[in-house]
C-alpha positions as a printed Julia matrix, in Angstrom:
78×3 Matrix{Float64}:
  9.0   134.65  -149.19
  9.24  133.77  -152.85
  8.63  130.27  -154.2
 10.91  128.98  -156.96
 11.01  125.99  -159.23
 14.4   124.33  -159.67
 14.38  125.67  -163.23
 14.0   129.21  -161.91
 16.83  128.77  -159.42
 19.07  127.54  -162.25
 18.95  131.06  -163.72
 20.87  132.35  -160.69
 24.23  130.93  -161.71
 26.45  133.73  -160.41
 27.93  134.18  -163.88
 28.17  137.5   -165.75
 27.18  139.57  -162.74
 24.04  137.53  -161.96
 23.04  136.63  -158.42
 24.11  133.21  -157.18
 21.53  130.97  -155.49
 21.74  127.41  -154.23
 19.13  125.07  -152.78
 19.45  122.99  -149.64
 16.5   121.02  -148.26
 14.0   123.07  -150.28
 15.33  126.42  -149.05
 16.88  128.84  -151.55
 20.0   130.63  -150.31
 21.55  133.76  -151.83
 25.3   133.1   -151.83
 26.11  136.0   -154.17
 28.34  137.79  -151.64
 30.31  134.7   -150.64
 34.04  134.69  -151.34
 33.75  130.9   -151.56
 31.5   131.12  -154.65
 33.53  133.17  -157.11
 31.7   133.46  -160.45
 29.12  130.98  -159.16
 31.59  128.15  -158.63
 32.61  126.57  -155.32
 36.01  124.9   -155.07
 35.73  123.73  -158.68
 33.17  121.15  -157.54
 29.78  122.82  -157.4
 27.96  125.47  -159.39
 25.38  127.96  -158.22
 21.86  127.5   -159.5
 21.67  123.91  -158.29
 20.17  121.85  -155.5
 23.1   120.93  -153.24
 21.16  118.83  -150.73
 22.74  115.51  -151.66
 26.23  116.97  -152.11
 26.18  118.64  -148.69
 25.02  115.46  -147.03
 27.47  113.1   -148.74
 30.47  114.97  -150.16
 31.07  118.25  -148.36
 33.88  118.47  -145.81
 31.77  120.94  -143.82
 28.35  120.95  -142.21
 25.25  122.39  -143.85
 25.4   125.08  -141.16
 27.91  126.82  -143.46
 24.82  128.12  -145.27
 23.5   129.79  -142.12
 25.61  132.85  -142.92
 23.57  133.52  -146.07
 20.03  134.82  -146.45
 17.19  132.49  -147.35
 15.39  134.16  -150.24
 12.75  131.55  -150.91
 11.62  127.97  -150.99
 11.12  125.35  -153.68
  7.58  124.92  -154.98
  6.14  121.5   -154.22
């Protein structure tokens, strides 16, 4: 499994045909195929390429288990 820095994940914004990745609790998820992340944006609130740990725990109307449908492609380097 690949290790990423947050700066590397930021390159996966889902824009211009790029893959879309997000981070949750140091795991990197590939959400490229999600209909909920059109052009790397989710509900006009979140953008791909970011760590969503805090947002999922405090703001999201759904559980973090929503990410279970997407492949984990790596982890964040410590």
